[in-house]
C-alpha positions as CSV (number, residue, x, y, z in Angstrom):
1,M,-5.4,136.7,192.9
2,Y,-8.3,135.8,190.6
3,R,-8.6,136.4,186.9
4,C,-11.9,137.4,185.2
5,D,-12.0,137.2,181.4
6,F,-14.5,138.9,179.3
7,V,-14.6,136.9,175.8
8,N,-16.3,138.2,172.7
9,D,-18.2,135.4,170.9
10,E,-19.3,137.7,168.1
11,E,-17.6,138.2,164.8
12,R,-17.2,141.9,165.1
13,S,-15.2,143.7,167.7
14,V,-17.3,145.5,170.5
15,F,-16.6,149.0,172.1
16,N,-17.5,151.0,175.1
17,I,-18.4,148.2,177.5
18,Y,-19.5,149.2,180.9
19,V,-19.5,146.5,183.7
20,S,-20.0,146.6,187.4
21,F,-19.0,144.1,190.1
22,K,-20.9,143.7,193.3
23,V,-18.6,143.8,196.1
24,N,-19.2,142.9,199.8
25,I,-16.5,143.4,202.5
26,R,-16.7,141.0,205.4
27,K,-15.1,141.2,208.7
28,A,-12.3,138.7,209.4
29,R,-12.8,136.9,212.7
30,R,-10.0,135.0,214.4
31,V,-11.3,131.9,216.4
32,T,-9.5,129.8,218.9
33,K,-11.6,126.6,218.5
34,T,-11.7,125.2,215.0
35,P,-15.2,124.4,213.8
36,E,-15.6,121.4,211.4
37,S,-15.5,122.3,207.7
38,V,-13.3,125.5,208.0
39,I,-10.1,126.4,206.1
40,V,-7.1,126.3,208.4
41,N,-4.0,128.4,207.4
42,S,-1.6,125.5,206.8
43,S,1.6,127.5,207.6
44,S,0.4,129.1,210.9
45,G,-2.4,126.7,212.0
46,K,-4.6,129.7,212.8
47,V,-8.2,130.0,211.7
48,V,-10.0,132.9,210.3
49,L,-13.6,133.1,209.4
50,S,-15.6,135.6,207.4
51,G,-18.1,137.5,209.4
52,D,-20.8,140.2,209.1
53,V,-20.8,142.4,206.0
54,V,-19.3,145.7,206.9
55,R,-19.4,147.4,203.6
56,S,-21.2,146.8,200.2
57,Y,-20.7,148.7,197.0
58,D,-20.6,148.5,193.2
59,L,-17.2,148.4,191.4
60,P,-17.6,149.8,187.9
61,A,-15.2,149.2,185.2
62,Q,-15.0,150.3,181.5
63,I,-13.6,148.3,178.7
64,A,-12.7,150.2,175.6
65,R,-12.6,147.4,173.1
66,I,-12.7,143.6,172.7
67,D,-11.7,142.3,169.4
68,G,-14.1,140.0,167.5
69,R,-14.5,136.1,167.8
70,G,-12.4,134.9,170.8
71,G,-11.1,138.6,171.6
72,K,-10.6,138.7,175.4
73,F,-10.2,141.4,178.1
74,T,-8.9,140.3,181.5
75,I,-9.4,141.9,184.9
76,Y,-7.5,140.8,187.9
77,L,-9.0,140.7,191.3
78,W,-7.0,140.6,194.5
79,N,-7.3,141.6,198.2
80,N,-4.6,143.3,200.1
81,S,-6.8,144.2,203.2
82,E,-7.3,142.5,206.5
83,Q,-11.0,141.6,205.6
84,F,-12.5,139.1,203.3
85,V,-13.8,140.3,199.9
86,E,-16.8,138.8,198.1
87,V,-17.1,139.8,194.4
88,F,-20.1,138.8,192.3
89,A,-19.8,138.8,188.6
90,P,-22.2,140.9,186.7
91,D,-25.3,139.2,185.1
92,Y,-24.9,141.8,182.2
93,V,-22.8,144.5,180.8
94,M,-23.8,147.5,178.8
95,M,-22.4,148.6,175.5
96,L,-22.6,152.1,174.0
97,E,-22.5,152.1,170.3
98,S,-21.9,155.7,168.8
99,E,-24.9,157.9,169.8
100,A,-27.2,154.8,169.9
101,K,-29.1,153.7,172.9
102,P,-27.1,151.4,175.3
103,I,-27.2,147.7,174.5
104,R,-27.7,145.2,177.3
105,V,-25.7,142.0,176.8
106,E,-26.1,139.0,179.1
107,V,-23.0,137.5,180.5
108,K,-22.2,133.7,180.6
109,H,-20.6,132.9,184.0
110,S,-20.8,130.8,187.1
111,R,-23.4,132.5,189.5
112,T,-21.2,131.9,192.6
113,A,-19.3,134.6,194.5
114,I,-15.4,134.8,194.5
115,T,-14.3,135.1,198.1
116,I,-10.9,136.5,198.3
117,F,-9.2,135.8,201.7
118,P,-7.5,138.6,203.6
119,E,-3.7,139.2,202.7
120,A,-3.2,139.2,206.5
121,Y,-4.6,135.7,206.6
122,V,-1.2,134.3,205.7
123,G,0.5,135.7,208.9
124,M,-2.3,135.6,211.3
């Protein structure tokens, strides 16, 4: 399970935040020969590699409110499938204040993808 925190650095609270994560689903490939620099399941000794992307989509979320200065909203990411899941944090979020135009807000984060191993990896 991975935790993703959205932290408000502003003095005032923010409302109606729209965020979208980019998600890739990758096929899990079981291999018999262990290539170098690969993660091996220590309990079973079996090896599973991520393969081709079989599906890509955007995963939207709406955050109703984040309190001011240090307020935080947490989203948890997990994978209960038999495939690998890559999740890319958004570069920006959109905020909608009353009837005004949406406001684009840049997000400070690591630009790397989170790779979540298949749940089935434990028993493979």
